[in-house]
C-alpha positions, 0 to 999 in steps of 0.5 A: 882795180880795173882801169876804165879809160875815160876819153872824154867822149861817151858814157862810161858809167855803164861799164863801171856799173856793170863791173861793180854789179859783178863784184869787181873793183873798177875806176874810170880814169884818164890818168896814165900812171893809174892805167900803168899800175892797174891789173886790167884795162878796158878802153870803151868809147863812142864817137869820132876816131880822130878826136879819141886818138887826140885825147889818148895822145894828150894824156899819154894814154896811147903809150900806157895802153900799148905797154899794158898790152905788150906786158900781158895785162888783160885788155878789152876794147869796146866799140870805138875801143876796138877800132882804135887798136888798128893801124888806120881809120878812114873816118874823115880822111886817113887817121893813124890808130894805135897800130896794135893790130894790123888792118884798117877801119872802114865805113859801112858802104855799098848798094845795101845801105841807104846813105853813102859815105861822106865826102871828106875832100877838103875837110880841115885837119890838124897834125899831131906828133905822137911818140910810139913805143919801140919805134925811133922818132915820132909818127905824125898823124892827121885828125879832124879839127871838128867832130861832126855827128850824123843828123839821124844819130841815136834814132833806132835803125832796123836790122837787115832781117827786119827791113822790108824787101828792097829797103836799104839799111841805115848807117849808123848801125844801131840795134840788136844783132847776133854774133857768130863765133869764129874762134874761141877766146877766154872772154867768149867762154859760155857765150852761145852761138848766135847771142844777141848784142847791142851795136852803135857804129858806122865803121867796122874793122877789117883785120889784115890777119885772119887769126885775130877774128873771134866773131862776126855779124851780118849787117848788109854783109858780114863784118868783124864784131870781135877780135882777140889775141892772148891777153887782148880782146875787143868787141864792136858791140856793147856788152855792158848794154847787152843783158846777161850775155854781156855781163857774162862776157865782162865777168870772163874778162875780169877773171883774167885779172882775178881768176878766183872771181869776185871777192878775191882781190 
């Protein structure tokens, strides 16, 4: 059974349904022992980084996720699930992530974008103590006590190629964009260069190590849209919402746990 982790934010049914359509067993869960015994784990999500980290900590899932990755289980992060793997996010102040991958998560910003990054000075925060496997003591992290949503969230946005000359790009980045494969990974097997995937995000990861970068995308400049290392793969886009190429990617991932494909479990 592939564990699809429920953070209590976002719609996870599309991931579960996509796996069922492909013929693989999948279960939405926020139960750490279930994650621990599953042969493969998917961490999807759309929402605030700090709220998601708080949910992982409360349920003991932060430890379950890092242990699953360390034990070599196939792991896939989707959208926010990619960002949470990094050391820190700059969303509404600096917030510690899982630290599985080195690097930061930063907001789209610069002269090509219409709306500037929000001013986070003085925002209310709360502190959460989080135990981390393999490290002595407890690490403290700061998470926002609120979960603001941009007023234009959910409205279709133009891609850079579609925007008229001189018109700036909007954040969040919502819509279809091509991925450019930088380094192959088993989850990307059979995915043509330039394939179109569906994105919904305001932040992107900036890995500190080039060897984890698997794909990039252009939106006001190049950003990392997929990372991977051995049993770990994560993408900023939503394969479960991206048609046939997305299903192929999910099938590739599921076959890491079930090499003989559907019906072999």
